[in-house]
Each structure stands twice: as C-alpha cells, then as structure tokens.
C-alpha positions as CSV (number, residue, x, y, z in Angstrom):
1,M,-4.2,185.9,241.5
2,L,-2.6,183.2,239.5
3,P,-1.0,183.9,236.1
4,E,-2.8,182.9,233.0
5,G,-2.0,179.2,232.3
6,I,-1.7,178.2,236.0
7,S,-4.7,176.8,238.0
8,K,-4.9,175.2,241.4
9,L,-4.9,171.4,241.5
10,P,-7.1,170.6,244.6
11,I,-5.4,167.4,245.7
12,Q,-3.9,166.3,249.0
13,Q,-3.3,162.7,247.9
14,W,-2.0,161.2,244.8
15,T,-1.9,157.5,243.7
16,N,0.4,156.3,241.0
17,K,-0.8,154.5,237.8
18,H,0.0,151.0,239.1
19,Q,-1.8,151.6,242.4
20,N,1.0,150.4,244.6
21,F,1.3,153.6,246.6
22,T,-0.7,156.7,247.6
23,H,1.3,159.8,248.5
24,N,0.2,162.6,250.8
25,L,0.7,166.2,249.6
26,V,0.6,169.6,251.2
27,A,-2.7,171.4,250.8
28,N,-2.9,174.1,248.1
29,A,0.6,173.3,246.9
30,S,-0.3,171.5,243.6
31,F,-1.0,173.2,240.3
32,K,-2.0,172.4,236.7
33,L,-0.2,174.1,233.8
34,R,-1.5,174.7,230.3
35,N,-0.1,176.8,227.6
36,P,-1.5,180.3,227.8
37,L,-3.7,181.4,225.0
38,G,-1.9,183.0,222.1
39,Q,-1.8,183.1,218.4
40,K,0.8,180.4,217.9
41,N,2.9,177.9,219.9
42,S,6.0,180.0,219.3
43,D,4.4,182.7,221.5
44,R,2.8,180.4,224.0
45,Y,5.8,178.3,224.9
46,P,7.9,181.3,226.3
47,K,4.9,182.3,228.4
48,T,4.8,178.8,229.9
49,T,8.5,179.1,230.7
50,K,7.6,182.2,232.8
51,N,4.9,180.2,234.5
52,F,7.4,177.6,235.5
53,Q,9.6,180.3,236.9
54,W,6.6,181.8,238.8
55,L,6.0,178.4,240.4
56,I,9.6,178.2,241.6
57,Q,9.3,181.7,243.1
58,H,6.0,180.7,244.7
59,A,7.8,177.6,246.2
60,L,10.6,179.7,247.5
61,D,8.2,182.3,249.0
62,N,6.2,179.6,250.7
63,N,8.9,177.1,251.6
64,L,7.4,174.4,249.3
65,K,8.9,171.5,247.5
66,L,7.7,170.9,243.9
67,R,8.0,168.2,241.2
68,G,6.6,168.0,237.7
69,M,4.0,165.2,237.3
70,G,4.2,162.9,234.3
71,S,1.8,160.0,233.7
72,G,2.4,158.5,237.1
73,W,4.1,155.4,235.7
74,S,6.8,155.0,238.4
75,F,6.4,152.3,241.0
76,T,8.5,154.3,243.5
77,K,8.3,157.8,245.0
78,V,11.2,158.9,242.8
79,G,9.0,161.5,241.1
80,V,6.9,162.8,244.0
81,T,7.8,165.2,246.7
82,E,6.7,166.2,250.2
83,G,5.1,169.4,248.9
84,G,3.1,169.7,245.6
85,L,2.9,168.2,242.2
86,I,2.7,170.1,238.9
87,D,0.4,168.6,236.3
88,T,2.0,169.1,232.9
89,A,-0.2,166.9,230.8
90,S,-1.5,169.8,228.7
91,L,2.0,170.9,227.8
92,N,2.2,168.6,224.8
93,F,3.0,170.5,221.6
94,S,5.9,169.6,219.3
95,F,7.5,170.7,216.1
96,P,10.2,169.7,213.6
97,L,13.2,171.9,213.2
98,T,14.1,174.1,210.2
99,Q,17.6,174.7,209.1
100,K,17.9,178.1,210.8
101,L,17.1,176.5,214.2
102,V,19.9,173.9,213.9
103,S,23.5,174.4,214.7
104,A,25.8,174.7,211.8
105,N,28.0,172.1,213.6
106,Y,25.2,169.5,213.9
107,S,26.4,166.4,212.1
108,K,23.0,165.5,210.6
109,G,20.1,167.4,209.0
110,P,17.1,169.3,210.5
111,E,14.8,166.4,209.6
112,D,16.5,164.3,212.2
113,L,15.5,166.5,215.1
114,Y,12.1,166.9,216.8
115,F,11.3,169.3,219.7
116,L,8.8,168.2,222.3
117,Q,7.2,169.9,225.2
118,C,7.5,168.0,228.5
119,G,4.0,166.6,228.7
120,A,3.9,165.0,225.3
121,I,3.1,161.3,225.7
122,I,5.0,158.6,223.7
123,S,1.9,157.5,221.9
124,E,1.3,161.1,220.7
125,I,4.9,161.5,219.6
126,N,4.6,158.2,217.6
127,N,1.4,159.5,215.9
128,R,2.9,162.8,215.0
129,L,6.1,161.4,213.6
130,D,4.0,158.8,211.6
131,A,2.1,161.7,210.0
132,K,5.2,163.4,208.8
133,N,6.0,163.3,205.1
134,P,8.1,161.2,204.8
135,P,7.2,159.4,208.1
136,R,9.7,159.4,210.9
137,S,10.2,157.3,214.1
138,I,11.6,157.4,217.5
139,K,14.6,155.1,217.8
140,A,13.4,152.9,220.6
141,S,10.5,152.5,222.9
142,G,9.6,151.0,226.3
143,A,6.9,148.3,226.3
144,S,4.2,150.8,227.1
145,N,3.4,154.1,225.4
146,G,1.5,156.1,228.0
147,Q,4.5,157.8,229.7
148,T,5.3,161.5,229.1
149,I,8.6,162.0,227.3
150,A,10.0,163.9,230.4
151,G,9.0,161.2,232.8
152,A,10.3,158.3,230.6
153,L,13.5,160.2,230.1
154,S,14.1,161.1,233.7
155,T,13.9,157.6,235.0
156,G,15.8,155.8,232.2
157,T,12.8,154.0,230.6
158,H,14.2,151.3,228.3
159,G,13.0,148.7,225.8
160,A,15.2,146.0,224.4
161,A,16.9,147.7,221.5
162,I,20.3,146.1,221.5
163,N,22.0,148.7,219.3
164,I,20.2,151.9,220.4
165,G,19.7,151.9,224.2
166,A,17.1,153.5,226.4
167,I,15.0,156.7,225.8
168,P,17.7,159.0,227.2
169,D,20.1,157.8,224.5
170,F,18.2,159.6,221.7
171,V,17.7,162.8,223.6
172,V,20.2,165.5,222.4
173,G,19.0,168.7,224.1
174,L,17.1,169.9,227.2
175,H,15.4,173.2,228.1
176,V,15.6,173.3,231.9
177,I,13.9,175.9,234.2
178,T,16.5,176.3,236.9
179,G,15.2,179.2,239.0
180,P,12.7,182.0,239.2
181,D,14.8,184.2,236.9
182,S,16.9,181.6,235.1
183,H,16.6,178.8,232.5
184,I,19.0,177.1,230.2
185,W,19.3,175.3,226.9
186,L,21.6,172.3,227.8
187,E,23.3,170.1,225.2
188,R,26.6,168.3,224.8
189,N,29.6,170.4,223.8
190,S,30.7,167.4,221.8
191,Y,27.4,167.2,220.0
192,P,25.8,170.6,219.3
193,V,22.3,170.6,217.9
194,A,20.6,174.0,218.4
195,S,21.4,177.3,216.7
196,Q,21.7,180.6,218.5
197,E,18.4,181.6,216.9
198,F,16.7,178.7,218.6
199,V,18.3,179.5,222.0
200,D,17.2,183.2,221.5
201,W,13.6,182.1,220.9
202,L,13.7,180.2,224.1
203,G,15.2,183.2,225.8
204,A,17.5,180.8,227.6
205,D,21.2,180.8,228.4
206,L,23.2,178.3,226.3
207,V,25.1,175.7,228.2
208,Q,27.2,173.2,226.2
209,D,28.8,170.7,228.5
210,D,28.9,166.9,228.2
211,E,29.1,166.2,232.0
212,L,26.2,168.5,232.9
213,F,24.1,167.1,230.1
214,N,24.8,163.5,230.9
215,A,23.9,164.2,234.6
216,A,20.7,166.0,233.7
217,L,19.4,163.2,231.4
218,V,18.4,160.8,234.3
219,S,17.7,163.2,237.2
220,F,14.1,162.2,238.2
221,G,12.9,165.8,238.2
222,S,15.5,167.1,240.7
223,F,17.5,169.4,238.3
224,G,14.6,171.8,237.9
225,F,11.6,171.7,235.6
226,I,12.4,170.1,232.2
227,H,10.2,172.2,229.8
228,G,11.4,171.1,226.4
229,I,13.3,168.1,225.0
230,M,15.0,167.7,221.7
231,I,15.1,164.1,220.4
232,E,16.9,162.6,217.4
233,T,14.6,160.6,215.2
234,E,15.2,158.4,212.1
235,P,13.3,157.4,209.0
236,Q,10.4,155.1,209.8
237,F,11.3,151.5,209.9
238,L,9.5,148.2,210.0
239,L,9.9,145.6,212.8
240,T,9.2,141.9,212.3
241,E,8.5,140.2,215.6
242,H,8.9,136.5,216.2
243,R,7.8,134.6,219.3
244,V,9.2,131.1,219.8
245,G,8.9,128.7,222.8
246,N,10.4,125.5,224.1
247,I,13.9,126.8,223.9
248,A,16.2,124.7,226.2
249,Y,18.2,126.6,228.8
250,D,21.4,125.0,227.7
251,D,25.0,126.1,226.8
252,T,23.8,127.4,223.4
253,L,21.2,129.8,225.0
254,K,23.6,130.8,227.7
255,N,26.2,131.7,225.2
256,A,23.7,133.9,223.3
257,M,22.7,135.5,226.6
258,K,26.4,136.3,227.5
259,T,27.5,137.4,224.0
260,L,24.5,138.5,222.0
261,D,25.7,136.1,219.3
262,F,22.5,134.5,218.2
263,S,23.9,132.3,215.5
264,G,23.8,129.1,217.6
265,L,20.1,129.5,218.3
266,Q,19.2,129.1,214.6
267,L,16.3,131.5,215.1
268,P,13.5,131.6,212.5
269,G,13.6,134.8,210.4
270,V,17.4,135.4,210.5
271,G,18.5,137.0,207.3
272,Q,15.0,137.6,206.0
273,N,13.9,140.9,207.6
274,G,16.9,142.9,208.4
275,A,19.2,143.1,211.5
276,M,18.3,142.0,215.0
277,Y,16.8,145.0,216.8
278,H,15.0,143.7,220.0
279,F,15.9,140.6,222.0
280,E,14.0,139.3,225.0
281,I,13.9,136.1,227.0
282,L,11.1,135.0,229.3
283,F,11.2,132.3,232.0
284,N,8.6,130.7,234.1
285,I,10.8,130.4,237.2
286,H,8.1,128.1,238.8
287,D,8.5,125.5,236.0
288,F,12.2,125.7,235.1
289,E,14.7,123.0,234.3
290,S,18.0,123.2,232.6
291,N,18.3,121.3,229.2
292,N,14.6,120.7,229.1
293,P,12.9,122.6,226.3
294,A,9.5,122.1,227.8
295,K,10.7,123.9,230.9
296,G,13.0,126.4,229.3
297,A,12.7,129.8,227.7
298,F,10.3,131.7,225.5
299,L,11.9,134.2,223.1
300,K,10.5,137.4,221.7
301,Y,12.8,139.1,219.1
302,M,12.5,141.6,216.3
303,F,14.3,142.4,213.1
304,K,14.5,145.9,211.7
305,K,14.4,147.0,208.1
306,P,13.3,150.1,206.2
307,V,9.5,150.7,206.2
308,A,7.6,148.9,203.4
309,P,3.8,148.4,202.8
310,H,2.4,145.9,205.2
311,P,-1.1,144.8,206.3
312,P,-2.7,146.4,209.4
313,L,-1.6,144.8,212.6
314,L,-4.6,143.0,214.1
315,R,-4.7,142.4,217.8
316,S,-6.6,139.8,219.8
317,N,-8.9,140.8,222.7
318,D,-6.6,139.2,225.4
319,F,-2.9,139.2,224.8
320,T,-1.2,141.3,222.2
321,Y,2.2,141.7,220.7
322,G,2.5,145.1,222.5
323,D,2.1,143.5,225.9
324,D,5.1,143.2,228.1
325,L,5.1,140.7,231.0
326,L,3.4,143.3,233.3
327,G,0.5,143.7,230.8
328,I,0.1,139.9,230.6
329,I,-0.1,139.6,234.4
330,S,-2.7,142.4,234.6
331,T,-4.9,140.4,232.1
332,V,-4.5,137.2,234.1
333,L,-5.6,139.0,237.2
334,D,-8.9,139.6,235.4
335,K,-9.2,135.9,234.5
336,L,-8.2,134.4,237.8
337,P,-9.8,136.1,240.8
338,G,-7.8,135.6,243.9
339,S,-4.7,134.7,241.9
340,G,-2.5,136.5,244.3
341,L,-3.0,133.7,246.7
342,L,-2.2,130.9,244.2
343,I,1.3,131.8,243.2
344,P,2.7,128.8,241.1
345,A,-0.8,128.0,239.7
346,M,-1.3,131.6,238.7
347,V,2.1,131.9,237.0
348,N,1.8,128.6,235.2
349,A,-1.7,129.6,234.0
350,M,-0.3,132.9,232.7
351,F,2.4,131.3,230.7
352,K,0.1,128.7,229.2
353,L,-2.3,131.4,228.2
354,A,0.1,134.0,227.0
355,F,3.4,132.6,226.0
356,K,3.0,130.4,223.0
357,P,4.6,130.5,219.6
358,Q,2.8,132.6,217.1
359,N,3.2,133.6,213.4
360,P,5.5,136.6,212.9
361,I,3.9,140.0,212.6
362,Q,5.1,143.3,211.2
363,G,4.6,146.8,212.2
364,T,6.2,150.2,213.0
365,I,7.2,151.2,216.5
366,R,3.8,153.0,216.7
367,E,2.0,149.7,215.8
368,I,4.1,147.3,217.8
369,F,4.3,149.2,221.1
370,N,0.9,150.8,221.2
371,Y,-1.1,148.7,223.7
372,T,-1.2,149.9,227.3
373,K,-3.5,148.7,230.0
374,F,-3.5,148.2,233.8
375,R,-5.6,145.8,235.8
376,G,-5.1,145.1,239.5
377,K,-2.3,146.0,241.8
378,V,0.9,145.0,240.0
379,A,4.6,145.2,241.0
380,S,7.7,145.5,238.9
381,A,11.4,145.5,239.7
382,A,14.1,145.8,237.1
383,V,17.8,145.0,237.7
384,G,20.6,146.1,235.4
385,I,23.6,143.7,235.1
386,T,26.3,143.1,232.5
387,I,25.3,140.6,229.9
388,E,28.1,138.2,230.9
389,D,26.4,137.7,234.3
390,S,22.9,137.0,232.9
391,P,23.0,133.2,233.1
392,K,24.3,133.1,236.6
393,A,21.7,135.7,237.6
394,V,18.8,133.6,236.2
395,E,20.0,130.6,238.1
396,L,20.3,132.5,241.4
397,I,16.8,133.9,240.9
398,V,15.4,130.4,240.3
399,E,17.2,129.3,243.5
400,V,15.7,132.3,245.5
401,N,12.2,131.5,244.1
402,K,12.3,128.0,245.7
403,Q,12.5,129.7,249.1
404,K,10.5,132.8,248.4
405,P,7.9,132.0,245.7
406,F,7.4,135.0,243.5
407,P,3.9,135.8,242.2
408,G,5.1,136.6,238.7
409,G,7.7,135.8,236.1
410,L,11.1,136.8,234.8
411,S,12.1,138.5,231.6
412,L,15.5,139.5,230.3
413,R,15.9,142.4,227.9
414,Y,19.1,143.4,226.3
415,V,19.9,147.1,225.9
416,K,22.9,149.1,224.7
417,G,24.5,151.0,227.6
418,T,23.8,154.6,228.2
419,K,25.9,157.8,228.6
420,A,23.6,159.1,231.3
421,T,25.6,159.5,234.5
422,L,23.1,157.7,236.6
423,G,21.4,155.8,233.9
424,F,20.7,152.3,235.3
425,T,21.5,150.7,231.9
426,K,25.1,151.7,232.6
427,F,26.9,148.5,231.4
428,A,28.3,148.7,227.9
429,N,25.8,145.9,227.0
430,T,23.1,145.8,229.7
431,C,20.8,142.9,230.6
432,V,17.7,144.1,232.3
433,L,16.2,141.5,234.5
434,E,12.5,142.4,234.8
435,M,10.6,140.7,237.7
436,D,6.9,141.5,237.2
437,G,4.1,140.2,239.3
438,V,1.3,140.8,241.8
439,D,2.2,143.4,244.4
440,G,2.3,142.5,248.1
441,N,4.5,141.2,250.8
442,K,5.4,138.0,248.8
443,A,6.8,140.0,245.9
444,R,8.7,142.4,248.1
445,E,10.3,139.6,250.1
446,F,11.3,138.0,246.9
447,Y,12.9,141.2,245.5
448,E,14.9,141.8,248.6
449,A,16.1,138.2,248.7
450,V,17.3,138.5,245.0
451,W,19.1,141.7,245.7
452,N,20.8,140.2,248.8
453,K,21.7,137.1,246.9
454,F,23.4,139.2,244.1
455,E,25.4,141.1,246.7
456,Q,26.5,137.8,248.4
457,E,27.5,136.3,245.0
458,G,29.3,139.5,243.9
459,I,27.1,140.3,240.9
460,A,27.3,144.0,240.2
461,Y,23.8,145.4,239.6
462,T,21.8,148.6,239.4
463,L,18.1,149.2,240.0
464,H,15.6,150.9,237.7
465,W,14.9,154.3,239.3
466,G,11.2,154.1,238.4
467,K,10.5,150.6,239.6
468,I,10.5,149.0,243.0
469,N,13.9,149.7,244.6
470,F,13.3,150.1,248.3
471,N,16.8,148.9,249.2
472,L,18.5,151.9,247.6
473,N,20.6,154.1,250.0
474,E,23.7,156.2,249.7
475,N,26.1,153.4,250.0
476,R,24.4,151.2,247.5
477,V,24.1,154.0,244.9
478,K,27.8,154.7,245.2
479,K,28.6,151.0,244.9
480,M,26.3,150.7,241.8
481,Y,27.6,153.8,239.9
482,G,30.9,154.5,241.5
483,T,31.8,157.4,243.9
484,N,33.2,159.5,241.0
485,E,30.0,159.2,238.9
486,V,27.8,160.0,241.9
487,K,30.0,163.0,242.8
488,S,29.8,164.2,239.1
489,W,26.0,164.1,239.2
490,I,25.8,165.9,242.6
491,D,28.3,168.5,241.3
492,A,26.2,169.1,238.2
493,R,23.1,169.6,240.2
494,N,24.9,172.1,242.4
495,Q,26.3,173.9,239.4
496,L,22.9,174.4,237.7
497,L,20.7,175.2,240.7
498,S,21.2,177.7,243.6
499,I,21.0,176.4,247.1
500,P,17.4,177.7,247.7
501,V,16.2,176.1,244.4
502,L,18.0,172.8,245.3
503,H,15.7,172.6,248.3
504,V,12.6,173.1,246.2
505,F,13.5,170.1,244.1
506,N,14.7,167.8,246.9
507,N,12.5,164.9,248.0
508,K,12.9,162.0,250.5
509,F,13.9,159.6,247.7
510,I,17.0,161.5,246.7
511,E,17.8,162.1,250.4
512,Q,17.6,158.4,251.0
513,C,20.0,157.9,248.1
514,G,22.5,160.5,249.3
515,L,21.9,162.6,246.2
516,D,20.7,165.8,247.9
517,K,24.2,167.0,248.9
518,I,24.6,170.8,248.8
519,H,28.0,172.3,248.3
520,G,28.9,175.4,250.2
521,A,26.0,175.0,252.7
522,I,26.8,175.8,256.3
523,I,26.8,172.6,258.3
C-alpha cells in the first residue's frame, strides 16, 4: 500500500514538451506526488519530505533509477532516467519568510526571501509575488514561464539580464532529499539565509558550504530530490522594451557585442527609463551582410526602473513581446505548412512577419514574460561563450550556414556569469548564442558543424544542459568547465549521497558526460 500523497503514474513512455524525443520507462516505476491532506502547509510539507524518502527506499529495494519530473521543457534527456519519473507538479505551495525564520546573519530583510516547493511554475511564482503588498518580483526570467522552479534552476535556465544572471543566481537555499533517512538544508557558508528554527521545521540537517551549494545549483536532478528552494526577490520593477531593426553589422555593433558598451549605438530610450536590463540581438543568417543595415541585426532591449502605474500590456494574436525566437518559429510553422522543407524561404518569411520595429511597451516581468506556446516539432541549441568572442562566433555561424543551411535563426543574449559550478553561463559576462529552428536532420547537422567549427577556431564554449547537446562527453565537459571544476562537482555529489543512492539518481546522460563517478567504489 502506498503512503498517502503517492499514487502510481501508469506510464511507460514519456515525451518532452517540445516533442523532439520520446523516452521509454520501466513499468510501474513512475509515481505522482501531492501534498498529503492536513490542516496547513506547515504540516503537509514535512509529510511530503517523508514521501520523497519513501520513494528513494522503494528505488533501493527494487533496483530502480528515479528522477523528479518538471514541466518537460528540456530538449535533451538530461532530466529523464532509465527507470521512473516522479511527477511533482502538485507540489507548488510557497510562502514568504518571517523574521524568526531568517538567519540573524542574513544581510537583507525577510521580505527579500521567498520559499518555494519544487513544482511551483514560474508563472505561478510571478502571480503570487505580484499579489504581495507591496508587490515583489523575481530578479530575472527565461523567455518562457511554464518551467517549474526546480527544473529551470537545475539546467541553468537564463534570460538576458546583463547584471543579474540566470535563474540559479538568485537561488540562496536548497532543501535536498539525499536518502531514505536523510535530507539537508543547503546554503552557502558565506551567505547564510535560514534560521535554526526554519531548519528545525524542515527536520533537516544544516549544511553551510559554498562549494557544495554551488555544485548542487545546476545538477539536473542528480543530487537527490530538490524539495524546496529559497529565492531572493526584489521590489517589483518596470521594464520598458524597445525593438529596433535595420542595425548594420559594423564595427559599432561589434564593439557593443564585445564590451556591453551601448553608447555608440545611440539606442532610442537611453536615459529615459532606467538602466539597461536586457540586451538581445537577432540575425537572419540566410540574409546577412556586413555593413548593410537591411541585412543586419534586429535588437530587443529593455530598461529597468521602479514600478509605476502603466497601462495594461496588450498583445496581438500572432507575435507578442513575450515570444522568444523559438515561439516565433512555432507560430510560423502554423502559417507555412511544409516549411521545414523550405529553409531560407521559411526563415525569411519569419523575419518579415515577426521582426520589425514596434513602439516601446512597458510591463513587469510577469507581464513581459508571460506568453508560452508550442506548435510543431522545434529544436533549440544554446552555446555559451565569452562576450569578446561573440562577433567572431556570429561570422563563423554565417559561414557554416552556407554549407549546412539551418531551418531557423540566431539570437544572442547577454547574461552575467554564474557561480554555479557547472552553470553553462560560466563566463564573467556570457553571450548565449541561441540557434532555434525546426527539428530534424538539417538542424542537427548544422549544430554539429557549428560546434566543430568553434573547436577548430579555438573558441571556448559551453552547451546549455537542457537544450540540444548531443556532442557532450567526458572530455568535452572537462574542456568546457575545467578538470578541477568537474572534480569539485563530482566530489560534492559523492559527499552528499551514499553510493547506493548515487546509483538511484544516475542516468545515461551524466554517464555520457563522465559525471557519474563514484569515490570508494570497488573497481
């Protein structure tokens, strides 16, 4: 008989949200979790912790592998396993912190902290923070809002916040279920956030360690079950978004790409609506020519200032300000049946339809990044490089596209570097090259050619853990992050999990990457 709050999930196959893979599972190995019935969340949460522990014991008793299932956003099998999946979508409550739950050594106030259960979806978090008095906000967002906080965190989901970073960079505490009779509250020793009373409520062991915390931030479900997440929020702010086209790819733009000094671009809106917050460049690599504004770049950038009254954000039926390149492509697939066979024509049509200058709009993070949709079978690869290499990388991608036409487009997002040990936004200032298009052999041949070209030309790069990254292996991961960083991550995993539990949270993906190493095992 299953404990209250656990039910069987009768699936033997699972398809991700973007429909680019279907994964086989072991029969009767998947479960759905909900918070057991109780008078209040403070009672129900610890019961769910015990249910996570029961699942680990069940996996040990039956030689199963398990992973928590988020919203299925990843394009790779980073988050699945050769056993069962645990549906955590119902584990979505959250609460603000009172002073007694906050460490006396925390450098800010309790209003800056917000505790989330693992299944809380970004859109839900935005709505709940918006409803607070006064309203609060997460610090940065990816382009879509349908991921769970645990899933987005664990693969390093990013936006284009040049001074904030990716989602892991505003996470300050983790409640991790590490075994059938163990669980920990993990935070940095250099940045304590939780009081002993909070840790006692969890019933967890307190672990304050910078290296362990930084390793666990981006760990794709392989450090145990992440049950709770503490994020740092800030007072709600207003974003003013501009979109401008016909920007020549010339020395002025290249200098901005390499330095994040935008002064030479003479962008509309500078000095009117706060500081630059988000900076993104889009290229049609099928219709590209240096020094030709008509075949140059399209810019999307946002300024940030304290929230103020503003009119409701109205959206069109087709393309919206919340759409990233992937969302645009999904819409075009609806408009152009058979577009996967007409690569340049499809991409040119997409840019004409979607990427044109528009009047500035204003909104909060909740309003700007709230539109999520999928149509068709889409592909996305994201490459992290240092900003200094971004012009050269664009030119190499254009060159590759002439030989291997890509059914999609290229966008560049600029993100502050992460402290996460294996965060792919690892460079102090990271440029994320996003290559989004129609999935299929053409796209994958293009991706592989780009990665090979970068290696030939000596461009250091990383690959987004949750996007297409089929060339990852042990040697490449060590080259991307450094042998010492990879060792630190593996050491942390071994320190937090026993050898039997390590096996429960292994999968073929981390084995392929050489991240499944076990210390002290008999070889």
